[in-house]
C-alpha positions, 0 to 999 in steps of 0.5 A: 689426698691426705697430706703426709701419707705416702701413696705406694703401689698396692702390695699383693705379697712379699719376696724374701731371701730369708725368714724370721726364726725363734731363738731363745725367745727372740725372733731373729732373721735367718738368711736363705739361698732361695726366694720365698714368695709370701702373702701379706698374712702371717701366723705364729709360725711365720708368713703364709706362702703365696700360691705363686710360690709353690707354682714357681717352685715346682718348676725349679725342683724345689729351689726357687732361684728365679722369678719371671717379672715385669715392672710397674714403671718406666722410671727406674727410681719408681720401681726401686727406691733406695736411701739411707734409713735410721729407725727407732728400734723401740718404737719402729718409727723411721727417724731419718732417711737420706740420699747422701746429700740431704735427709728428712729427719724427725726432730722435736721441732717437727720434720726437717730437711738437713744435710746427709753425710752418709752413714760413714761420716754421720755421728747418728749412724754409729753402731750400724743404726743407719743402713742402706734400705731398698724396696723393689716393686715387681709384677708377677703373673697377669692377674693384677696389672697394678698389684705388685710384690715387694722385695726389701733389702739392706744389702749393698750388693742387691741395691747396687746391682738392681739400680744398675740393671734398671738404668741399663735396661731403660737405656737400651729399650728406649724407655720401655722398661715397664714392658720388658719381660725380665727375671728376678735372679738370685746370685752368689759370691764370696768376699773376704768379709764373708770368710769365703762363705757364699753371699746371695744377692738379687739381680734382674736379668733377661728371662731364661731362654730369651735373647736380648733381641727377642726381649726388646722386640716383645717390649716394643710390641707390648708398648705399641699395644698399650698405645693402641688400647689407651694405656698411658704409662707416662701418666701412671709414672707421674701418679706414682711419683706424686704419691711417693712424694706425698709423705716423708717416709714410705713405710707405714707404722705397721710396715716399719715394725716388720722392717725393724724386726727383719733388718734391724734386729741387733740394734736395741739402742742407737749409739747416739742415744746411748752416748746421751744416756744419763747426761744433763739434768731432768729438764735438759735430757732429751725425752725421745730418741728423736730428741737424743739424735738431734742433740747428738748431731749438735755435738759434732762428728764422732770417729767413724767405726774401724770395721765395716759390717758384713753385707746385709744380703743373704750373708752367713751368720756373723762369727762372734769369735774376733781375731786379735789386732796386730797391736795385741798380737805384738804385746803378746 
């Protein structure tokens, strides 16, 4: 096995709650209130839809808001991988990923393991450069028992909800998460940050029309069948865990370019890099963004931003009009 290359589940397609649209010569993400299942092929018009998309959509009167799924693994952390991620917007290379305690970061000395204070307290995360980033792999249909569809998100609501559901379903099923018939469901809510407009996020629930008892009984039946036929779920989980651990970053260079375009569209330069532009002479100035990030981290912590960004699930477009601060209003 090639060292440094993360071995990830085979991907058959993508699940999104938005799309990329052309706007003034730029490809920008546009949020949606429904799922779209695509293949791994794209044209100038965008990603080509997977045949399953039309099949499931026709049964829901055109709006695809639920997807029947199963999970590949019994370990929730293998199905959903979530971390804080910092990408170089210009090269689409992942520079730093962490879990709030430790991070793996590219530096001029190579890959290093360093403390991770999380974005709110990290001087490298200014301007929204570092975000929570989650990837969920699910099975749709029965054609390929090991081929999955991937849902990527930088939304707090989706990551938090999915992590909780997976942990709870594992607990109540007696570690039979991989054999439970479940459903990916799109939910909505409003917050003060969204100004009352609906924000859509992803949840995992029981399938429509199924009770918890029926779901658990089916999970038990399928688990017994796997054992009779020699299907070793524990060995599959071990193989997946070893594959993920084989590389520092999960996304390949090709995938990272798509991730940056979709989830990091408004960050041409990190604040850390901007703060170092023009400082020092030719020999002392870092030559890459990784070098600049390392140099910035050695300068001490910066003040945290005053405002939080709107949730990165299917949120409405940000309003550019800013309300005056209390101090400005008082002066007026």
